[in-house]
N, C-alpha and C positions, 0 to 999 in steps of 0.2 A: 220920755222913757217911762215904761209898762207900768200897768195899777201892779202892785203887788197881788197875786192870787193866789201864792204857793202861803198855806198854811199846817196847821199840827193836823187840822182833819183831815189833809190830804195823805197823811205818812200811815204806811202800810207795814211800818216796822223791819223792811230791811232796808237797811241803809246804803247799799249802792240802787238798787232799784227807786229808792225815794229822790237820790241825786238823780238818777235820772227823768222820774219824773220832773224833778223841781226845773232841770234844765230846758225840760221841751216847754214846760207853761210858760216858760220866760221867755223861748223863742218864739214861740206861739203867739205871747204878749206883746213882742218888739215886733212879728208882723204884721196883727193889726194896729197898731203906734205907727208905721212904717205906709202900712197902704190911707190909712185916714188921713194921715197927713201929707199926702204925696209926695214921700221923700222920691228921691231919684231911684227910677227904674234895677239900678245896677245893683244900690244898697237892697232894696228889697229882693233881687234874686240872691242875693249872697245867703240873706239870712234863709229864702225857700231852698237852696243847695244845701246849708248845713239840717236844715230837717229832715229833707230827703235822706241823707244821708246816717243823720242820728235815730231818727224811724224805726229805718230798717235795723242799728243794729241794737237797740234795746227792745225791740218787739221780737227778736231773735230770742235774745238773751231771755227774755219774760219768759218766752213759750218753752225755752229749755229746763228753766227752773220749774214752768205748771207740769212739766212731763215726768222730770227728776223726782216731785215731790209727791207726784198722784194727787195733782190740783183736782179736784172732782169739774172745773169748769174748764180745764185746759181745753178742752177742744171748741167749748164756747168763747174764749178767746180768742182763739187761734181764725174763728172765724168772725171776730169783731175785726181784729186785727186789720185783717183782708176788706172789710170795709171801711176801717179808715183809710189806709192804704190809696183806695181805688178814688175815693174821694178828697185823699191828698192831691192826686195823680189830676182831678179835672180839676183843681181850683189851680193847679201848677199851670196847665195849658191854659186856661182860659187867663189867666194872664198872661202866658207868655205871647197869648192872640191880642191880648184888647189890654193887659197895661192895670192899672188900681184902677177902683171902682166903687162907688158906695155898694152895691149889692154883693161885690165879691169881699171888700168887708164885714160883711154879714152873713157871707157864707163861712169865712175864716175862722168867725166868733160861734157861730151854731156847729155848724159842722165838724170843726174842728177840734177848738179850744172847750167847748161846753163840753161837747160827746168825750172829752178825754178827760177831763174832769168828772164826768156821771161815772165814765167807767172805770174809772180809778178805784171810786167810792165802792161801785158795786158789784165789782167783775176783781180785779187787783188784790184788793183787802183777802180776798177769799186765800191768796198764795200763802200767807204769811200764817194764819189757820191750818194750813196745809203744814208748814214748817213745820208748825210748832204739836202736829199732831204727829210727824214722822221721825222727831228727834222723841218724843216721849215714846215710841214703840218699839225702837231699834232697843235689840239687847244691850246693857252694859257688859 
């Protein structure tokens, strides 16, 4: 079972996005644990396939929200997402070629999980601020 990483400091204040973030973090933690414990490749593949689909869903939704609410970091967010997806695909390809390894566990931890936590704190939190500003700027 993965360590509980999710906590209130990661909440951006938009329930749908917070839930998506929580699910992504839980799945990435499961992936790290599954690889570290050398579980069956089929189990690891299921987690990777889930993440692949859910990352696309989440990033698309979040990017749409940032554009809708004129978030000042929308372009930066989109570029960051592209880099994350590239790293994810490289990790997936390495797993498909070589299976689990300590170096791959470290890559998942650093390039995906740690990156995602920092991204939430630095970029995604700005969406909530843009949402609040947009609500206050609209005429009654």
